[in-house]
C-alpha positions in Angstrom: 17.6 67.2 112.2 19.4 70.5 112.6 23.1 70.8 111.0 25.7 71.2 113.6 27.3 75.0 113.2 30.9 75.2 111.9 33.1 75.9 114.9 36.7 76.7 115.2 37.5 73.1 115.7 36.2 72.2 112.4 38.2 74.8 110.7 41.4 73.6 112.3 40.8 70.2 111.3 40.0 71.5 107.8 43.6 73.3 107.7 45.3 70.1 108.9 43.6 68.4 106.2 44.4 71.0 103.5 48.0 71.1 104.8 48.3 67.1 104.3 46.8 67.1 101.0 49.2 70.1 99.8 52.3 68.3 100.9 51.4 64.8 99.5 49.6 65.9 96.2 51.7 69.0 95.2 54.2 67.6 92.8 53.4 64.3 93.4 53.9 62.9 89.7 56.8 65.6 88.9 59.5 63.3 90.2 60.4 59.9 88.1 59.7 56.6 89.7 62.6 54.8 91.5 63.2 51.2 90.9 61.5 50.2 94.0 58.3 52.3 93.0 58.4 51.3 89.2 58.4 47.6 90.2 55.1 48.0 91.8 53.6 50.3 89.0 54.7 48.0 86.2 52.4 45.3 87.9 49.8 47.2 88.2 50.1 48.6 84.7 50.0 44.7 83.3 47.0 44.0 85.6 45.2 47.1 83.8 46.1 45.7 80.4 44.7 42.3 81.0 47.9 40.4 81.5 48.5 37.7 84.3 51.7 38.9 85.9 53.1 37.4 89.0 52.2 39.9 91.8 54.3 40.9 94.5 53.2 41.2 98.1 50.8 44.1 98.1 47.9 43.2 95.9 46.0 46.2 97.7 48.0 48.7 96.0 48.5 46.8 93.0 44.9 46.1 92.3 43.6 49.7 93.4 46.5 51.4 91.2 45.4 49.1 88.3 41.9 50.3 88.5 43.1 53.9 88.3 45.3 53.1 85.2 42.5 51.4 83.5 40.1 54.2 84.0 42.4 56.9 83.2 46.3 56.2 82.1 49.5 55.1 83.5 51.2 58.0 85.0 53.4 58.9 87.7 50.7 60.8 89.6 48.4 57.8 89.5 51.1 55.4 90.5 51.6 57.2 93.7 47.8 58.4 94.3 46.5 55.7 96.6 49.7 56.0 99.0 49.1 59.9 99.0 45.4 59.8 99.5 46.1 57.1 102.3 48.5 59.5 104.0 46.0 62.5 103.8 43.3 60.4 105.5 45.3 59.6 108.6 45.1 63.0 109.2 41.7 62.7 110.1 42.0 59.9 112.5 42.4 62.3 115.7 38.8 63.6 114.8 37.3 60.1 116.3 39.7 60.3 119.6 38.6 63.5 120.5 36.4 62.3 123.5 39.2 60.1 124.4 42.4 62.5 124.3 40.6 65.7 124.5 40.2 68.5 121.6 43.4 70.1 121.9 45.7 67.3 121.9 43.6 65.7 119.1 43.9 68.8 116.8 47.6 68.9 117.7 48.0 65.1 116.8 46.2 66.0 113.7 48.8 68.6 112.5 51.6 66.7 113.7 50.4 63.7 111.2 50.0 66.3 108.7 53.4 67.6 108.1 55.7 64.7 109.8 58.5 64.1 107.3 58.5 60.4 107.7 54.8 60.3 106.7 55.2 62.5 104.0 57.8 60.6 102.6 55.8 57.2 102.9 52.9 58.8 101.4 55.2 59.9 98.0 56.2 56.0 97.7 54.5 53.9 95.3 54.0 50.5 96.7 55.0 51.9 100.2 53.5 51.1 103.7 51.0 53.8 103.7 48.2 51.9 102.8 49.0 49.4 105.4 49.5 52.0 108.4 46.3 54.1 107.6 43.9 51.0 107.3 45.1 49.3 110.4 44.7 52.8 112.2 41.1 52.9 110.9 40.3 49.3 111.8 41.3 50.2 115.3 39.4 53.6 115.3 36.0 52.2 113.7 36.3 49.3 116.0 36.2 51.7 119.1 33.4 53.2 117.4 31.4 50.2 117.4 31.4 50.2 113.6 32.0 46.6 113.2 31.5 46.0 109.5 33.5 49.1 108.6 36.3 47.5 111.0 36.2 44.4 109.1 36.4 46.3 105.6 39.4 48.1 106.7 41.1 45.0 108.2 40.7 43.3 104.9 42.6 46.2 103.1 45.1 46.4 105.7 46.1 42.8 105.3 46.5 43.1 101.5 48.6 46.1 101.8 51.8 44.0 102.3 54.7 42.9 104.5 54.5 46.1 106.7 51.0 45.5 108.3 52.5 42.5 109.8 55.4 44.4 111.1 53.0 46.8 112.6 50.7 43.9 114.2 53.9 42.2 115.8 54.4 45.5 117.6 50.8 45.8 118.7 50.7 42.2 120.1 53.8 42.5 122.0 52.5 45.8 123.4 49.4 43.9 124.3 51.3 41.1 125.7 53.4 43.5 128.1 49.9 44.7 129.3 48.4 41.4 130.0 51.7 40.5 132.0 52.5 43.7 133.8 49.2 45.8 133.3 47.7 44.6 136.7 51.0 45.8 138.7 50.7 49.3 137.1 48.6 51.3 139.5 45.6 53.3 138.1 46.3 57.1 137.7 45.8 59.4 140.7 42.7 61.2 141.1 43.2 64.5 138.7 44.2 67.6 140.5 42.1 70.7 140.5 44.6 72.4 138.5 43.0 70.5 135.5 39.9 72.3 136.1 41.6 75.8 136.0 40.1 78.3 133.7 41.2 78.0 130.0 42.5 74.5 130.3 40.5 72.0 128.0 38.9 69.7 130.7 39.1 66.7 128.1 42.6 67.1 127.8 43.3 66.4 131.7 41.2 63.1 131.0 43.4 62.0 128.1 45.5 59.3 129.8 42.4 58.0 131.5 40.6 57.4 128.3 43.5 55.9 126.9 43.4 53.5 129.6 39.7 52.7 129.0 40.6 52.0 125.2 43.2 49.3 126.5 40.6 47.8 128.9 37.7 47.9 125.9 40.2 46.3 123.4 40.8 43.3 125.9 37.0 42.5 125.8 36.1 40.9 122.4 33.1 38.8 122.1 31.9 36.6 119.1 29.2 38.7 118.4 31.3 41.7 117.7 33.8 40.0 115.5 31.1 37.7 113.7 30.0 40.7 111.3 33.5 42.3 111.0 35.2 38.7 110.1 32.7 38.4 107.4 33.3 41.9 105.6 37.1 41.1 106.2 37.1 37.9 104.4 34.8 39.5 101.5 37.3 42.2 101.1 40.2 39.8 101.0 38.4 37.9 98.3 37.0 40.8 96.4 40.0 43.3 96.3 42.6 40.4 96.7 41.5 39.1 93.3 40.4 42.2 91.9 36.8 40.8 91.5 38.2 37.5 90.1 40.1 39.5 87.3 43.3 39.2 88.8 43.3 35.6 91.3 47.2 36.1 91.9 46.3 38.6 94.3 45.4 35.8 96.7 48.6 34.2 96.4 50.3 37.4 96.9 48.4 38.0 100.3 49.8 34.9 101.5 53.1 35.8 100.4 53.1 39.0 102.2 53.3 37.1 105.8 56.0 34.7 104.1 58.0 37.9 102.9 57.8 39.4 106.4 59.2 36.0 108.0 61.4 35.9 105.5 62.8 39.3 106.7 64.0 37.8 110.1 66.8 35.8 108.2 67.5 37.7 105.2 69.6 41.0 105.6 68.5 43.9 103.9 71.0 46.6 102.1 69.7 49.1 104.4 72.7 49.6 107.1 71.7 50.0 110.9 72.7 53.7 110.9 69.9 54.7 108.7 66.8 54.2 111.0 69.3 55.4 113.9 69.9 58.7 112.3 66.6 59.2 110.6 64.8 59.3 114.0 66.6 62.1 115.4 67.5 63.9 112.1 63.7 64.1 111.2 61.7 63.3 114.2 63.1 66.0 117.1 59.5 67.3 117.7 57.7 64.1 118.5 60.6 62.2 119.9 61.3 65.0 122.2 57.8 65.8 123.7 57.0 62.4 123.1 59.7 61.2 125.6 58.5 64.0 127.9 54.9 62.7 127.8 56.2 59.0 128.7 58.0 60.3 131.6 55.0 62.3 132.8 53.0 59.1 132.4 55.4 57.2 134.4 55.5 59.5 137.4 51.7 60.0 137.4 51.5 56.3 137.3 49.0 56.2 134.2 48.5 53.0 132.5 47.6 54.9 129.1 50.8 56.9 128.6 52.7 53.8 129.8 51.1 51.5 127.1 51.9 54.5 124.3 55.3 54.6 125.7 55.8 50.8 125.5 54.3 50.7 122.0 56.7 53.3 120.9 59.5 51.6 122.4 58.7 48.2 120.9 58.2 49.7 117.4 61.6 51.4 117.7 63.5 48.3 118.7 61.7 46.0 116.0 62.7 48.8 113.5 66.4 48.3 114.8 66.7 44.6 115.2 64.5 43.2 112.2 67.3 42.0 109.8 65.2 43.0 106.6 64.5 46.4 107.9 64.0 49.6 106.0 63.7 53.0 107.1 59.9 53.0 106.5 59.6 50.8 109.4 60.0 53.8 112.0 56.5 54.7 110.7 54.9 52.5 113.1 56.7 54.0 116.1 55.7 57.7 114.7 51.9 57.1 115.8 52.4 56.6 119.6 55.3 59.1 119.6 53.2 61.7 117.9 50.2 60.6 120.3 52.2 61.3 123.4 53.7 64.5 122.2 49.8 65.7 121.3 49.1 64.7 125.1 52.2 66.5 126.5 51.7 69.5 124.4 47.8 69.6 125.9 49.2 70.2 129.2 51.0 73.5 128.2 47.7 75.5 126.9 47.4 76.9 130.5 48.2 80.6 129.5 45.6 82.2 131.7 47.0 84.0 134.6 50.2 84.5 132.7 51.2 88.4 131.6 50.7 87.9 128.0 53.4 90.5 127.1 56.2 88.7 129.6 55.2 85.5 127.7 55.7 86.9 124.4 59.0 88.5 125.4 60.5 85.5 126.5 59.1 83.4 123.4 60.8 86.2 121.2 64.0 86.3 123.1 64.4 82.4 123.0 63.2 82.3 119.4 65.7 84.8 118.3 68.7 82.7 120.1 67.6 79.5 118.4 67.5 81.3 114.8 70.9 82.9 115.6 72.1 79.4 116.6 71.0 77.6 113.7 72.4 80.6 111.2 75.8 79.8 112.9 75.5 76.2 112.6 74.7 76.9 108.8 77.9 79.0 108.7 80.0 76.3 109.8 79.0 74.0 107.1 81.1 76.3 104.7 84.3 75.7 106.7 86.4 72.8 107.5 85.7 71.5 111.0 89.4 71.2 111.7 90.0 74.9 111.8 90.0 77.2 114.5 87.1 79.5 113.0 84.9 76.1 112.9 85.9 75.6 116.5 84.7 79.1 117.5 81.7 78.8 115.8 80.9 75.7 117.2 81.8 77.6 120.9 79.4 80.2 120.0 76.7 77.6 119.1 77.3 76.1 122.6 77.2 79.8 124.5 73.8 80.1 122.6 72.5 77.0 124.4 73.8 77.9 127.6 72.3 81.8 127.1 68.8 80.1 126.5 69.0 77.9 129.6 70.4 80.7 132.0 67.6 83.2 130.4 64.8 80.9 131.2 66.5 80.2 134.8 66.3 83.9 135.4 62.8 84.4 134.0 61.5 81.8 136.4 63.2 83.1 139.2 62.4 86.7 138.8 59.2 86.7 137.0 57.4 83.4 136.9 58.1 79.8 136.3 55.0 79.4 134.3 55.8 82.2 132.1 59.6 80.3 132.0 58.0 76.9 131.2 55.4 78.0 128.7 58.2 80.6 127.0 60.1 77.6 126.8 58.2 75.1 125.7 56.2 77.1 122.9 59.7 78.7 121.5 60.7 75.2 121.2 57.7 74.1 119.4 57.4 77.0 117.2 61.0 76.4 116.0 60.8 72.6 115.8 57.6 73.0 113.9 59.4 75.2 111.5 62.2 72.8 111.1 60.1 70.0 110.7 57.9 71.5 108.0 61.1 72.5 106.2 62.2 68.7 106.3 58.7 67.8 105.1 58.8 69.8 102.0 62.3 68.0 101.2 60.7 64.4 101.8 57.9 65.7 99.1 60.3 66.5 96.6 58.9 70.2 96.3 62.3 71.9 97.2 64.7 72.9 94.7 67.5 71.4 94.4 66.4 67.9 95.6 67.4 66.9 98.6 68.8 63.6 99.8 66.4 62.1 102.0 66.8 58.6 104.2 63.1 57.6 103.9 63.4 56.9 100.3 64.9 53.7 99.0 68.2 53.7 97.0 68.8 54.1 94.2 66.9 57.1 93.1 66.2 57.6 89.6 68.5 60.4 87.9 67.6 62.6 85.1 65.7 60.0 82.9 63.5 62.6 81.6 66.3 63.8 79.0 66.9 60.1 78.3 63.0 59.9 77.3 63.3 63.5 75.6 66.2 62.3 73.1 64.7 59.2 72.6 61.2 60.8 71.4 63.0 63.2 69.5 64.7 60.3 67.3 61.5 58.8 67.1 59.4 61.8 65.6 62.2 62.9 63.3 61.8 59.1 61.5 58.3 58.4 62.1 56.6 61.5 62.8 55.2 60.3 66.0 57.1 59.9 69.7 57.6 56.4 71.1 57.1 54.6 67.8 60.6 53.0 67.2 61.3 49.8 68.5 63.7 50.0 71.6 66.1 47.2 72.6 67.3 47.2 76.4 71.0 45.5 76.4 71.8 43.9 79.7 70.3 46.5 82.0 68.2 45.5 84.7 66.1 48.6 85.5 62.3 48.7 86.5 62.6 52.5 86.4 63.8 52.4 82.7 61.0 50.0 81.5 58.2 52.1 83.3 60.1 55.0 81.6 59.3 53.8 78.2 56.1 51.7 79.1 54.4 53.1 75.9 57.3 51.8 73.6 58.0 48.9 72.1 60.8 47.4 74.4 62.8 44.1 74.0 64.9 43.1 76.6 68.0 40.9 75.5 71.1 39.9 77.3 73.4 40.1 73.9 73.0 40.8 70.4 73.8 39.1 67.2 77.1 40.7 65.3 74.5 41.3 62.3 71.5 42.7 64.5 70.6 46.4 63.6 68.0 47.4 66.1 67.2 51.2 65.7 67.7 52.2 69.1 69.8 50.4 71.9 70.3 51.3 75.6 73.0 49.3 77.4 75.6 50.0 80.0 78.8 49.0 77.5 80.6 51.8 76.0 80.7 50.3 72.8 78.4 48.1 70.3 79.9 45.4 67.7 77.4 45.4 65.4 76.9 45.4 61.4 75.8 49.0 61.4 77.3 52.1 62.6 75.8 53.7 66.0 76.2 56.9 67.8 75.9 56.8 71.7 75.4 59.3 74.4 75.9 58.9 78.0 72.9 59.7 80.4 72.3 59.4 84.0 69.8 56.7 84.9 70.2 56.5 88.8 72.1 57.7 91.5 73.0 57.2 95.1 74.5 59.4 97.9 78.2 58.7 98.6 77.6 57.9 102.3 80.8 55.9 102.6 83.1 58.7 101.7 81.3 61.4 103.7 83.4 63.5 106.0 82.1 65.1 109.2 82.0 68.4 107.1 79.6 66.5 104.6 77.5 65.0 107.1 77.2 68.5 108.9 76.1 69.9 105.5 73.7 67.2 105.0 72.0 67.7 108.6 71.5 71.2 107.7 70.7 71.5 104.1 69.9 67.6 103.1 72.8 67.8 100.7 75.4 65.0 99.8 77.8 64.0 97.1 76.0 61.6 94.7 77.6 58.4 92.7 75.5 58.1 89.4 74.9 55.2 87.1 74.9 56.1 83.5 73.6 54.3 80.5 74.3 54.8 76.8 71.5 55.6 74.4 72.7 54.2 71.0 71.1 55.3 67.8 71.6 54.0 64.3 73.6 56.5 62.5 71.1 56.4 59.4 68.4 57.8 61.9 70.2 60.8 62.9 69.7 64.4 61.3 73.0 64.8 59.0 72.4 61.2 57.8 69.4 62.3 56.3 70.6 65.5 54.8 68.8 67.5 57.3 70.6 70.4 59.2 71.5 69.6 62.8 70.3 72.3 65.0 
């Protein structure tokens, strides 16, 4: 059999995959784990150590990470490895949809999934929903490819990936119910116009919506012969991965608890206010949101059932993310999939540059991009001012004038040159500007920007400069034993999984109180005094921090929108060291 030659399409998918891997694995282990992440990582560490801990409702992450810890060692990088890998593999999903969406929309979708800020942030979250999202998407794709056994395998992994998978399944079930109730009332798509056959337009892109309708019809016809093998592989995956080959049978009960946890979220309020997911959508997802809405409107006007189906899925997922009492910002990730798909299909209609004067098109794009950059710099300058001053108001008026000038310029180009040049110039200047903005936000979500940005996707509190805490403790241990991490450490009344993960290689004892005659070598506590038999010296060090959202002014919000910076509230702990362990107490010079 002859190997297929490499094409530009293969190169573009490789570029998208490389971009996804870079954003997800670069500095993956640089930032310390938060309390949310450390809780999951500690469960995996205890399983790798042969213990029988109580497992949370995400056995797939715990067991896969435990295997990594057992083979290598417990590190921040490996704690986030499997979510990052799942997020990278999600970028390859559009490859299987080329014949259904068209090649150009599929490539656009691949790049969108690669640098989407929300998906990048979820890929950096240990124990997060990224495994559930990727495994559920792969289940549907390989099922459509009629690979039933692989579909069963991925379905088993998805069901083991925590409560988030039930959130996604509920959205799909409600969308499917909508198609059953109203699908027959939606007229079939009108015959494709001959414009879709113009030179330079990917013919498959004009059949994208029709192919989506075919996907919906295919998903409705399920036979027992089709699901028997998938069911066997799914059950096998549940048993083997859920119990870690019988080495951790508590994972099977954790699988059941994931559904219970999802149900509990319907009557248990989370500490995430409604404004966080409401703000995260326009603050991070302007590109898929804008073009996704345009794609949904186009589908409605053309009476295309496939695009309407995607629009309904996106709307249902958004509504669920907002009304779910146990909401997390990460729940929005389920809406990003149909939004990006609609946006990719919509952008596929704007590659018809044949027949346009290239110089005119380049001029329009350059003009609009220049005005957009000027407007953004003007907005950034406003962040240095008090919004109540006259200078700030003039800057905002100038920003409004820039927007009106862009609209007027496109109207004049459409009236004087060509409406097609105006349309393509406006669309692609917006795409280029929003792509640059989205990529910048992705670097912040990935934690590769300095200084670190304040993101809505990460659960709070986030861990502070605990590397300083560990460094000081290691120096004290090395001074007295010759090795780091050898002195016993007592944690007094501090409930922090991140702290326990930080000192995972130490001998740590948790206590709620200390006897007056106790003399532990080192103590970490939140109290500013110790009443013990020996003398101690203490140093306050930051443990965690949260953004001061409650006291943010309009100027603070604007600064956050532009730079992702916000004042922080820090929680400190005190590292107490027995005085006789210090340098000066041992007759050694203090550096």
